[in-house]
C-alpha positions as semicolon CSV with decimal commas, in nm:
position;residue;x (nm);y (nm);z (nm)
1;M;0,000;0,000;0,000
2;N;0,154;0,333;-0,101
3;I;0,152;0,657;0,099
4;S;-0,146;0,818;-0,074
5;E;-0,358;0,508;-0,009
6;R;-0,254;0,513;0,358
7;I;-0,351;0,881;0,381
8;E;-0,692;0,807;0,230
9;N;-0,746;0,518;0,472
10;A;-0,649;0,737;0,769
11;Q;-0,890;1,009;0,654
12;H;-1,171;0,753;0,625
13;D;-1,085;0,621;0,973
14;V;-1,106;0,971;1,122
15;V;-1,445;1,030;0,961
16;A;-1,574;0,691;1,082
17;L;-1,455;0,758;1,439
18;R;-1,617;1,103;1,438
19;D;-1,942;0,946;1,318
20;Q;-1,927;0,703;1,611
21;L;-1,856;0,992;1,847
22;E;-2,163;1,185;1,731
23;G;-2,393;0,892;1,812
24;L;-2,285;0,870;2,178
25;D;-2,475;1,002;2,476
26;L;-2,233;1,238;2,655
27;D;-2,365;1,162;3,003
28;K;-2,389;0,781;2,985
29;D;-2,086;0,681;2,769
30;A;-1,801;0,881;2,923
31;T;-1,544;0,599;2,899
32;K;-1,639;0,525;2,537
33;L;-1,619;0,900;2,467
34;D;-1,265;0,917;2,608
35;E;-1,161;0,607;2,414
36;L;-1,294;0,740;2,081
37;T;-1,138;1,081;2,139
38;A;-0,799;0,920;2,204
39;R;-0,829;0,705;1,891
40;I;-0,923;1,011;1,683
41;E;-0,619;1,202;1,813
42;E;-0,394;0,903;1,744
43;T;-0,531;0,861;1,389
44;Q;-0,497;1,236;1,320
45;G;-0,135;1,225;1,442
46;N;-0,065;0,932;1,210
47;L;-0,239;1,119;0,926
48;A;-0,025;1,429;0,987
49;R;0,294;1,215;0,981
50;L;0,191;1,054;0,651
51;Q;0,112;1,393;0,496
52;R;0,452;1,531;0,605
53;L;0,620;1,223;0,456
54;E;0,434;1,264;0,129
55;K;0,530;1,632;0,114
56;A;0,896;1,553;0,191
57;L;0,911;1,295;-0,086
58;G;0,750;1,529;-0,339
59;D;0,947;1,845;-0,258
60;G;1,237;1,763;-0,492
61;A;1,013;1,663;-0,782
62;E;1,009;1,884;-1,088
63;P;0,808;1,856;-1,408
64;I;0,985;1,701;-1,703
65;T;1,025;1,922;-2,007
66;V;1,122;1,795;-2,350
67;P;1,315;2,040;-2,568
68;A;1,148;2,143;-2,892
69;S;1,444;2,008;-3,091
70;R;1,351;1,652;-2,981
71;T;0,986;1,670;-3,085
72;T;0,832;1,633;-3,428
73;V;0,474;1,723;-3,511
74;Y;0,314;1,541;-3,803
75;P;0,011;1,705;-3,966
76;P;-0,300;1,488;-3,935
77;D;-0,409;1,536;-4,296
78;K;-0,089;1,386;-4,443
79;P;0,034;1,025;-4,419
80;L;0,320;0,949;-4,185
81;P;0,663;0,913;-4,345
82;A;0,832;0,572;-4,334
83;T;1,089;0,706;-4,086
84;A;0,826;0,814;-3,832
85;P;0,837;0,633;-3,498
86;K;0,570;0,376;-3,429
87;A;0,279;0,472;-3,212
88;W;0,307;0,279;-2,886
89;A;-0,051;0,317;-2,768
90;V;-0,221;0,178;-3,077
91;P;-0,360;-0,176;-3,043
92;K;-0,233;-0,438;-3,283
93;K;-0,444;-0,459;-3,597
94;Q;-0,596;-0,798;-3,668
95;E;-0,537;-0,911;-4,024
96;E;-0,604;-1,218;-4,228
97;P;-0,283;-1,409;-4,306
98;G;-0,324;-1,361;-4,681
99;W;-0,298;-0,982;-4,667
100;L;0,078;-0,986;-4,619
101;Y;0,120;-1,212;-4,922
102;L;-0,116;-0,988;-5,119
103;R;0,094;-0,683;-5,032
104;H;0,404;-0,870;-5,149
105;C;0,235;-0,954;-5,481
106;V;0,112;-0,597;-5,534
107;G;0,461;-0,468;-5,460
108;K;0,611;-0,707;-5,715
109;V;0,361;-0,600;-5,982
110;L;0,414;-0,228;-5,913
111;S;0,789;-0,276;-5,918
112;H;0,769;-0,446;-6,256
113;V;0,531;-0,186;-6,405
114;R;0,719;0,119;-6,275
115;H;1,069;-0,026;-6,333
116;E;1,168;0,067;-5,977
117;P;1,338;-0,136;-5,705
118;L;1,096;-0,342;-5,500
119;D;1,216;-0,197;-5,169
120;K;1,137;0,157;-5,285
121;V;0,793;0,056;-5,415
122;M;0,712;-0,125;-5,088
123;A;0,825;0,175;-4,880
124;D;0,618;0,413;-5,093
125;A;0,308;0,195;-5,093
126;Y;0,313;0,062;-4,736
127;G;0,563;0,284;-4,550
128;S;0,293;0,478;-4,367
129;Y;0,133;0,157;-4,237
130;G;0,208;0,072;-3,877
131;D;0,311;-0,281;-3,969
132;F;0,549;-0,199;-4,255
133;D;0,824;-0,402;-4,086
134;V;0,602;-0,711;-4,096
135;T;0,522;-0,650;-4,464
136;K;0,891;-0,610;-4,543
137;A;0,979;-0,923;-4,345
138;T;0,713;-1,118;-4,534
139;H;0,864;-1,003;-4,865
140;E;1,212;-1,109;-4,746
141;W;1,076;-1,445;-4,636
142;Y;0,926;-1,507;-4,981
143;V;1,251;-1,407;-5,150
144;R;1,449;-1,650;-4,933
145;A;1,193;-1,924;-4,988
146;A;1,245;-1,898;-5,364
147;T;1,585;-2,069;-5,359
148;A;1,657;-2,415;-5,496
149;P;1,710;-2,662;-5,211
150;A;1,980;-2,926;-5,215
151;T;1,884;-3,262;-5,358
152;T;2,058;-3,593;-5,393
153;T;2,009;-3,591;-5,768
154;T;2,191;-3,262;-5,825
155;S;2,562;-3,314;-5,877
156;G;2,800;-3,114;-5,667
157;W;2,558;-2,996;-5,400
158;A;2,757;-3,155;-5,119
159;D;3,110;-3,105;-5,252
160;T;3,154;-2,791;-5,041
161;L;3,047;-2,981;-4,730
162;A;3,252;-3,298;-4,779
163;A;3,622;-3,293;-4,704
164;T;3,848;-3,439;-4,967
165;Q;4,074;-3,708;-4,828
166;Y;4,359;-3,869;-5,010
167;G;4,477;-4,216;-4,919
């Protein structure tokens, strides 16, 4: 329990004790009256100590200021550039698995039609998306998957792995 919660609990205790004190008959319940008064004074003393502690801990605190040179404001009517930092408070977008492959295919077609490098086309087309890194990784995965694997029927595939030994 932190200090502010303890202060709130002490304040509630003082109010509850005062409510009990108001319901007493002053002539008949003198001992109960003295007991409640002592408990109220003790709780108020504890409350005052907690408030002093909270004030002492917060005296050295200062607000944090970020210099203007470290901030960048992006206009809301324009798309974000590819170099813009990712938003950290945005929930992850749910997508169907085929969308990443579709983006890869569209990028390949646009690259072929425009005669531009695929990386540039992908950055232009999907750079403002929050998941551009995933789209780019999917493209790289498809490029790596398009290699010819080693087979036992292809001659020379294992000659770089096998050591040559002479008798």
